N, C-alpha and C positions, 0 to 999 in steps of 0.2 A: 684459899679461893681458886676456883678452876678458871682455866684461860677462857677469854672471850672467844667464841667461835665465830669467824667471819667467812661468808661465802661471797666471792667476787665474781661477777658475771661479765662476759665480754669476749674479746678476741683481739689480736693484732697489737699494735703500738698502745692503744688505748688501755687495754687491760694490763699490759706490761707496766705502764705508768702507774695504774692503781695499786698493782702488787709491789712496785719498788717504794711507793708511799706507805703502804701497809708494813713493809720491812723497816722503814725508817721509825714508824709508830711503835715497833717493838722495842725500841730503846726505852719507852716510858710504859708500855702496856704488855701484859702477857696475852698474845694473840695466838689463836689456832686458825690458820688461814687455809681455805681451800678455793681454788680457781676452777670454775666451771667454763670451759672454753668452747665458743662456737665452732662447728665443724662444716662450714659452708664453702670454705675457701677453695676456688678452682683456678687460680691464677699462678703464675711463676713456677717455682719448683713444687711446690704441693699440688698443682694442677697436673704438671708432668707426671708425676708419681702416681697420682690416681689412674691416669691413663696408661703409662707404659708398664706399670707393675700391678695394676688392679688392686691398687692399695685400699685398705678398709677405711681409714680416715686421712683427711689432709692433715699433715703434721707441722706446717709452718708455725700456726699460732699456738700450738701446744708447746713447740720449742721455745718460743719467745716467752711464754708464761714461765717454763721451767727456768730459764736463764735470768728472769727477773727475779726469781725466788731464791737463786744461788746464795749461799751463805758467804761471808766475808774473807774465809779462809784463801790465802793466795794460790793454792792449788785448785781449789774448787772454783774460784774466779777464773782461773786460766782456763779450766775445763768449760766454763759457761761461755767463755769468748771462742774457744774451739767450736762449741754447738752453733755458735753464730756465724762463723767463718764461712763465707761463700766463696766457691771455687770460680776463677776467673778464666778467661780465654774462650775458644770456639770449639772445645771437644765435647763429648757426652756429658761430662762432669760440669761443665761451665754453667753457672747460674745456681747450682744445687747448694745449699747449706749442709754443712757436715752433720749439724744436728738432725735434719730431716732424714738423711740417710741412716743415721743411728737409730733413729725412732722407728723407721720402717723395718730395719733389720730386727730390732727387738721385738716388734709386733709380729713379724713372720716367724721368729724363733719361738717365742713365748705363747703365740696364738692367743693373746689376750691384751687388749690394749692398755687395760688398767694396770696390770702387772708390768708392761712395758714402761709405762710412765712412771710407775713407783720405782723401778729399777734405775730409770735415768735420773729421777729426783735424787735417788741415793748417790749417784755419780757426782752431783753438783752441790750435795748437802742442802738440798732445797728446804728452805724454812716454811714449809706449806706443803700441800698436795694439789697437783694439777689432774683434773678429771675432763673427759669430753661431755659435751652437752648431749650427745647421742652416741651410740655404739656404732654407727657407721656414718659415712657421709651423707649430708642433705643438700639438696639443691635450693638455692634461693631464687625466687621469682618475683616481679614487681610490675604493676600496672603504672605506667609512667605517662604522664601528660607532657607533650611536647617531647618525647623521647626520641623521636626520629625527625631531625631537621628537614627532612624531605616531605613531612606531613604534618606541617604546623597545625596545632590546635587538636591534633588526634592523640588518643591515649593508646599506647602500643604495649605489649608484653615483652619485658626484657628478662632473659634468663641467665642465671649464673651470677655467683657474688661479684666477680670482677666488673662484669658487665653492668651490673646494677650500681656499682660504686663509682663508675665513670660515666654513666649515662646522663646526658643533658636532661632538662625538664624537671617535673615536680613528681614525686612518688605519691600515687593516690591509693595503693594498696599493696600489701605485702604478704607473701606466703611462702611455705617451705614444701618441699617434695622428697619424700613422702610427707603427708600431712601428719602422720603419727609415726615418727621413727621409734625404734626401740630405744628406751632410755637407759641410761647408766645407773644401776641401783646404787651404786656409791654416791653418785651425785644426789639422789633422792634422799638417802640417809643424811647426808651433810646438810641439805636444805631443813630437814625436820628438826636436826639438832642444833641449828645456827641460832646465835645471838643477834647477829646482823646479816642483812642481804644486802650486797652493793652493786647497784647498775651504773655502768659508765666509769669513766669517759670512753669514748671510742666512737666509731662510725655507727651512727644511730640504726639504720636501716639494714646493715649487714653484720653488725657485731653484737649490738645491745638488743634490738628487738626481736631477733630470731629466737632467742630463749624463751620469749613469752608465747611463742607459737607452738612450742613443743607440748602437747598435752600433759604428758607426764610431769613435766617441770613446772607448767603453769599450776597445775592442781597442787603440787607440793609447795609452790611459792604461795599460793594463797592459804593453804593450810597451816603454814608455819608460823609459830607464835614470835618469830624474830621481828626486830625492828628493820626498818628499810631505808637505805640511803641511796640517793642519786648524786652522782658526782657530774656536773654539767661540762660539756666541752668549752673550750676558749674561743672557739670560731667555728662557723659553719664549713663543712667540706664539700665536695661536688654533689654528693648525693642528698645533703640537706640544704642546698643553695635556695635562699628564700624562706627557709624554715626559721622562725623566730625562737627565742630561748623558751618562751611559754609553749610554743607548739611542740617542742621536744618532750616538754612533761605531758603535754595533753596526748601525745602518741602513744605514751605508755598506757594509760587508761583505755585508748581506743583499742589496742590489741589485746588488753587484759582488763575487761571491765571489772569494776570493783576494786582494783589494785589500790592499796593504801600505802602511803609513803610517810615516813617520819620526819625525814631531814633531806633537804636539798642543798647541796654544797657547790658553791660557785666562786669565781674570782670577781671580786668587786670592780676591777678595771674592766673586764672583758664582757661583763653581763650587760651592760648598757643601761637604759633605764629600769631601775629596780622595781618599780611599782607593778608592772605586769607579770614579773617573775614572782613577786610576793603573792599576787593573786592566784597564780598558776599553782604555786606551791600550796597555798591554803586550799585550793580545790581538790587536792590529793590529800588533804590531812596533815601537810607537812610544814615545818619552819624553814625559812630560807637562812642559810648561814653563809655570809660573805667573808671571804679572806683572801689574802695574796697567795696564789697558786701557781702563777706562771714563772718560766725561767727568766733570768734577769736581762737577758739580750732582746727582749721585747717580742719574741716569736711566740706563736700560739701553742706553746707546748708546756705540758705540766712539769714543774720541778719536784722530783720525789721527795726532797727534803721538806719543802714548803707544804707539799701535800700531806706529808706524815704529820708535821707540825699541827695543821688544821684537823686532821683526823682524830688526834689524841683526845680533845675534850668531848669530841662527838661520841667516839667509841667507848670512851671511859666514863661516860654518864652512868648512873645508877641504872641496873637493869630493871 
C-alpha cells in the first residue's frame, strides 16, 4: 500500500508542532509529509536578511520546518540543533540563526529556493519535504479595529507580519501583497496528490490564513480530492484576542468560501464549551475530535507525542 500523502500548511512554531506530531505518527503510519510554509515573516533575523541581502524569501519559518522534520539519527539531530542555534552578542551576527544564513547561502548559490530547501533537508535527514507558499516573499496587511490606541474605534491599516501579529485590536480583514504571487509548482503538485491537507495550529492571521489568500494555492486546495483536517490552537494569541474557537473555524470559510473540512482536532481541556465548536465544525462539514494535545506542564503548547497519538486514528482512517 502506498504511503498516506499529507500536506501541512502554516508557519513558525505552530507548523513545527504539527510536523513533530506527524513524525510521531510515523511510528504507526506510513506517511509522506510535505510542509508548505508561509513566506510573510518580516521580523527578526528573517526581516534583516530580506533588507540587508535583498533575500528572495524569509527563511526563518522554513528553517523551523526543516528542523522539525529532522530524523532521529544523533548526527542529523545535532545538525538540526545547529540550524536553530542563534548567535548572541552585539555584533552584526547577533540575533541571526545559523540555519537562516545557511539557507540564504544555498538560495544564492543554487538560484532556486526549492533546490536549496531540498539540499538542507538532506543535511538533516528530513522525514518530509519543505516548500514555500510562494516563490518570493509576500507582505501581510490587515485592517484592524482599535489597532491604534490613539484612535479608539477606528479601523487602521497595519502592514507587515510582525506588526499584524502584535497589533492590539480586532482584525477585520486580511490580505497579501502582491495579491497573486508566483506559486511554487511543487507545492501545487503536492496539494493535488495529497490524501490529507492539514491547517493549523499556529498564528491564525499570519501563519494559517495567508495560504488561502494565494490564488494558485486556493484553487489547488479547492480542487484537491484530499480530506482536510484543522488542528485548533490551545489558546488565543495577541492577533486573535477575543476570537472564539468557533470564530477561528468561521474565518477559514470567510477567506476561502466553499472550503470543506472533514475533521477538526482540538484539545478537550482547552476548547471550552464544546457545543459551539461542534456546531462550527458541522457548518464546515466536519466532525469534531477531542483529545489531550497539550504538554503536561499546563502551558498552551502542543505536545508532539500526544498530537501524534491523536493523529494516528484520523489519518489512518480508510481513504
